[in-house]
N, C-alpha and C positions, 0 to 999 in steps of 0.2 A: 499560224499557217493561213495563207490567203485562200480565198474562195476557189480560185482556179485549181490550186493544188488539191483542195478537198474534193472538188468535183472529179478531177482526174483520178484520184485515189478511189473514189466510190465507183467510177466506171471500171477501173481495173479490177476491183474486188468482184464486181458484177460479171465481168468477162471470165474470171476464174470460176465463179459459181456456175456460169453457163457451160463452160468447157468440161468441168470436172463432176458436175452433178446432173445438170439437165441434159447434157449431150456427151456423156462419157463414152457413147458409142462411136463418136467421131474419132477416127484414128489419126495419129500424128502424120502419117504419110499423106492422108487426104488433105489435111491442112497445108502441108508442104506443096502439094500439087496445085491447090487452088489459091493459096494466099502467100506462099513462099516463106512461111514460118510455122512453127508448131509449139507445143508446150515446152519442149526442151529449149527452143530458141528464147522463149519468154524467161525461162530459168537462167539462161546465159546472160540475158540483158539485165535481169534482176541482180544477179551476182556482180556484173560489171558496175552497175550503179552503186551497189553497196561498197565495192572496193574503191571506186572513185571518191566516195565520201568517207573513206577511212575505216570502214567496217570489214574486218576479215570474214570472208564467207566462202565455204567450200561448195563444190558442185552439188554434193548430196543435199546440203542444207538448202540451197537455192531451189533444187528440184522439189524438195519436200514442201517448200513454201508455195510453189506454183501448183503442184499436184494435190496439195492438201493432205498428203500422207507420204510415207516413203515411196520413192519411185518404184522400187521392186514390188511393193505391195500393189500399187496402182497397175503396174504392167501385168502382174499375174491375174488381176481381176478383169481388166478391160482390153488389153492389147491383143491383137490378132496378127498372125503371120501375114505379111504383105503378099498380095496376089501378083501374078505375072503382069496383069493389066495395070495394077497400081505402080509397079516398078517401072514399067514402060512409060506410063504417064508422068512419073516423077522425072525420069531421064529426059523426056521431051520438054517438060516445064523448065528444067535446069538449062537446056540449050537456049530457050527463049529468054530466060532471066537468070544469067549466071550469078552465083553468089559473089559478094564483094571480097 
C-alpha cells in the first residue's frame, strides 16, 4: 500500500471517530444541510467502493462499518426527530445544491 492510500485511510478512520464518538451529537440532517452528505452517504460510498472491487456488501454491513455499530443501535442512542427548522433548511439547501 502506498503512503497516499495509508494517509487517506488514516484520515477516513479519524473522520469516523470524530463523527461517531467525539461528535455523535451532530445529526445527519445537520450534515446534509451544511455539507451535502451524512453518515448514510458515507456508508453508500463505502458500499459502492466495495462492490466496485468485487466485494459483496449489503447496506446494513456498510452502515455498521461507518457507524461503528448496527445502524438501529446508533439511531436509538443518538438520533433525534428533525425539527421543522431543520427540514426547511434541508429543503432550501437541496434547491441550491440538487443531488446528482
